[in-house]
C-alpha positions in Angstrom: 25.6 -11.5 5.8 26.4 -15.2 5.0 29.6 -16.6 4.4 27.7 -17.6 0.8 28.3 -15.1 -1.1 25.7 -16.3 -4.2 23.2 -16.3 -1.0 24.4 -12.4 -0.8 23.9 -11.6 -3.9 20.4 -13.5 -4.2 19.1 -12.0 -1.5 20.1 -8.3 -2.4 18.5 -9.4 -5.8 15.4 -10.2 -4.2 15.4 -7.0 -1.9 15.3 -5.3 -5.5 12.7 -6.9 -6.7 10.6 -6.5 -3.7 10.7 -2.5 -3.9 9.6 -2.4 -7.3 7.1 -4.9 -6.5 6.4 -2.6 -4.6 6.7 0.4 -6.8 4.3 -1.2 -9.3 1.1 -1.9 -6.7 2.4 2.0 -5.5 2.3 2.9 -9.4 -0.9 0.7 -10.3 -3.2 2.3 -6.7 -2.1 5.3 -8.8 -3.8 4.9 -12.5 -6.6 3.0 -10.7 -7.7 7.1 -9.6 -7.0 8.3 -12.4 -8.6 5.9 -15.1 -11.9 5.6 -11.7 -12.1 9.8 -12.7 -12.3 8.8 -16.3 -15.0 6.2 -15.7 -16.7 8.7 -13.7 -16.6 11.0 -16.2 -17.2 9.3 -19.5 -21.0 8.1 -16.7 -21.7 11.3 -16.8 -21.3 12.6 -19.7 -23.0 9.3 -21.2 -19.9 7.9 -22.8 -18.6 4.3 -23.4 -16.7 2.8 -21.1 -15.4 1.8 -24.0 -12.5 3.5 -26.1 -11.4 1.1 -28.6 -8.8 3.9 -30.6 -7.6 5.0 -27.7 -6.7 0.8 -26.6 -5.1 1.2 -29.4 -2.6 4.0 -29.4 -1.9 2.8 -26.4 -0.4 -0.5 -27.2 1.9 0.8 -29.7 3.3 3.0 -27.4 3.6 1.2 -24.8 4.9 -2.4 -27.3 7.4 0.8 -28.5 8.4 1.8 -24.9 9.1 -1.8 -23.9 11.1 -2.5 -27.3 12.7 0.8 -26.5 13.5 -0.4 -22.6 14.5 -4.2 -24.0 11.2 -5.6 -22.3 9.0 -7.9 -24.9 6.7 -6.1 -26.9 3.9 -9.5 -26.3 4.6 -9.1 -22.1 3.7 -5.3 -22.4 0.9 -5.3 -25.1 -0.8 -8.7 -22.2 0.2 -7.1 -19.0 -1.8 -3.4 -21.0 -5.2 -5.1 -21.9 -4.9 -7.0 -18.4 -4.6 -3.4 -17.0 -7.5 -1.8 -19.8 -10.4 -5.0 -18.8 -10.1 -4.1 -15.6 -10.5 -0.5 -16.4 -13.6 -1.0 -18.2 -15.2 -3.3 -15.8 -14.8 -0.6 -13.3 -16.3 2.0 -15.6 -19.2 0.3 -16.9 -19.8 -0.3 -12.6 -19.6 3.4 -12.6 -21.8 3.5 -15.2 -24.3 1.5 -14.2 -23.6 3.5 -10.8 -24.2 6.8 -11.9 -26.6 9.0 -13.9 -25.8 11.3 -16.6 -26.2 14.5 -16.3 -29.2 16.3 -17.8 
């Protein structure tokens, strides 16, 4: 501990932020494991990589969750849009690598 309580508090807060960042990365990794499985399933069954209706429902759901959590819904939507764009990119890539089942 330092002699400055503000520095101690800053370090404590930053440690909490670091822990949350690590949890976010681990959760994203877990989420992408599932979306990769979805991508393989879609490719094997000749389904499109994007699902606009599902995406729209997810945006509405996350915006509601954000509001309930006192987070800016626009931020939650931007975050989801970034993730969905990555997922679709992965699904397109998987689709090019897989052959549909006959």
